[in-house]
N, C-alpha and C positions, 0 to 999 in steps of 0.2 A: 504494500500500500504506500502511496506517496504521502509522506507525513506532512507535506506542505498543504496539500489539498484535502487529505483524508480520503482520497479516492483510489481505487485499484483499477487499472486497465484490465479488462477481461479479454480472454483469447478469442473472442468472436465479435462480430459487428452487427449492426442493425441491418434489416433487409436492404436498405439503400446505401450500405457501406460505411456508415458512421461508427466511430468507436463506442463501445459500451463500457461503463464504469460501475463499480460496486462501492457503495458506502456502507461500511460495517465497523462495528466497535472492535472487532478482533478478527484475526485471519483464520479462525476455525469455524466460520459459519458454514452451513450446508452449501451455499452458492460459492463461497470461496474454495471449499474443498473440491467442488465440481470443476471450478476453473483450473485448479491445480491438476486434476485428472486429465482435463482436455489439453493442457499445456504438455503434459507428459506424452499423450497420444500424438500431438502434433510434432513433437520432436522425434518420436519414434518413426512416424510416417516419413519425415524428412530424411532420416537415416536410411530407411528402406528404399526410398526413391533414389537417393544418391547411388546406392548399389545397382539399381536398375539402369540408371543413367550411364554408369561406367560400362555396363555390359552392352547397352545399345550403342554407345559411342565407339566401342571396340568392334562392332559389327559393321563391316564395310558394305553390307547389303542393306543397311537401314535406309529407308526412303525418306523423302522430304516430309511426308505426312507424319511418319513416326517421330521424326526429330522435332517437328513443330508441336506435336502432342506432348513430347517430353519437355520441351522448353516451357510450355504453358503450365505443366504440373510443377516444374522446378520453380517457376515464378510464384505459384501459389504457396509452395513449401517455404520459400524464402520469405515471403510476406508473413507467414505464420511464425517462423522462427524469429524474425525481427521484432514482431509484436511481443513474443515471449521474452526476448532479451530486453526490450524496453520496459516491460512490466517488472521484470526481476531487477533490472538496474535501478528503477525507481524505489524499490524496497530495500536496497542496500544502504547501510549506514554511511554517512559522509565521514571523511577522514581528512583532517587538515594537516597531518604530518607531525604535529607538535604534541598531541596528547591522545587520549582514547577517542575512538570513533563515536560520533553522534549520529542519530537518525537523520536522514536527508532532510534538509529544510530547517533544521533546528540549529541554533547557535547560542553560545553563552553570552 
């Protein structure tokens, strides 16, 4: 959760592609746990897709349609992984290098 806004970026979007956020008192709500599960699934799917991509790119007989399909799936996976990274980065504590880490957005 972003301690500055109190909102967590969720790993899905609205039907029109806008980001979804969760406002919760703690990170153990049912919706927060579901978001964690979906992030794990998205990362796993990206890993599996990367394996398929390597195999298809090694196949000299792969045609343009197959490569275009692969490129579209890779773009989707990259979008998902970047959203997960952004979400998790927002939840990391800030560290100024001089003392103990503080939650992002908070300072003494």
